[in-house]
C-alpha positions in Angstrom: 0.0 0.0 0.0 1.3 3.5 -0.9 1.2 6.5 1.3 -1.6 7.9 -0.9 -3.8 4.9 -0.3 -3.8 5.6 3.4 -4.8 9.2 3.0 -8.4 10.4 3.1 -9.5 13.1 0.6 -12.2 15.6 1.4 -14.1 16.8 -1.7 -16.5 19.7 -2.2 -19.2 18.5 -4.6 -21.9 20.6 -6.3 -24.4 20.1 -9.0 -25.1 16.5 -9.9 -22.1 15.3 -7.9 -24.1 16.0 -4.7 -26.0 12.7 -5.5 -24.1 10.1 -3.5 -25.1 7.2 -5.8 -23.9 9.1 -8.9 -20.6 10.2 -7.2 -19.9 6.6 -6.1 -20.2 5.4 -9.7 -17.5 8.0 -10.7 -15.1 7.6 -7.8 -16.0 4.5 -5.8 -16.7 4.5 -2.1 -17.5 7.9 -0.5 -19.2 9.2 2.6 -21.2 12.4 2.8 -20.0 14.6 5.7 -22.6 17.3 5.4 -23.7 20.4 3.6 -21.1 23.1 2.9 -20.9 26.5 1.1 -18.3 28.0 -1.1 -18.5 31.7 -0.5 -17.7 34.3 -3.1 -18.3 31.8 -6.0 -21.1 31.4 -8.5 -21.9 28.4 -10.8 -21.0 29.2 -14.4 -22.7 27.2 -17.1 -20.3 27.9 -19.9 -18.9 24.5 -20.8 -19.7 22.6 -24.0 -21.7 19.4 -23.5 -21.5 16.4 -25.9 -23.9 14.3 -23.8 -26.7 16.9 -23.3 -26.1 17.2 -19.6 -25.4 20.6 -17.9 -21.8 21.5 -17.5 -20.6 24.1 -15.0 -17.8 25.1 -12.6 -17.6 27.1 -9.4 -16.3 30.4 -10.6 -14.7 32.8 -8.1 -16.5 36.2 -8.3 -15.2 37.8 -5.1 -18.7 39.1 -4.4 -19.9 38.7 -0.8 -23.4 37.7 -1.8 -22.4 34.9 -4.1 -22.4 31.4 -2.7 -22.3 27.8 -4.1 -24.0 25.3 -2.0 -22.7 21.7 -2.0 -21.8 18.6 0.0 -18.5 17.6 1.5 -17.6 14.0 0.8 -14.8 11.8 2.2 
């Protein structure tokens, strides 16, 4: 076992990745730790989609009122 295999990773998920079942299909075993927010960010839907699903990223705006709501996973 390598050092990386012993480490736990905390991931901030938003959009469709907040669905535990969907995220498990993508990354394997994961545990939801709770709701989290990413202040001063806004979702930006500017990516091209080949599979007709929505594509976005959390874009830093620096504006105090902007917040992305998501879930922390381990």
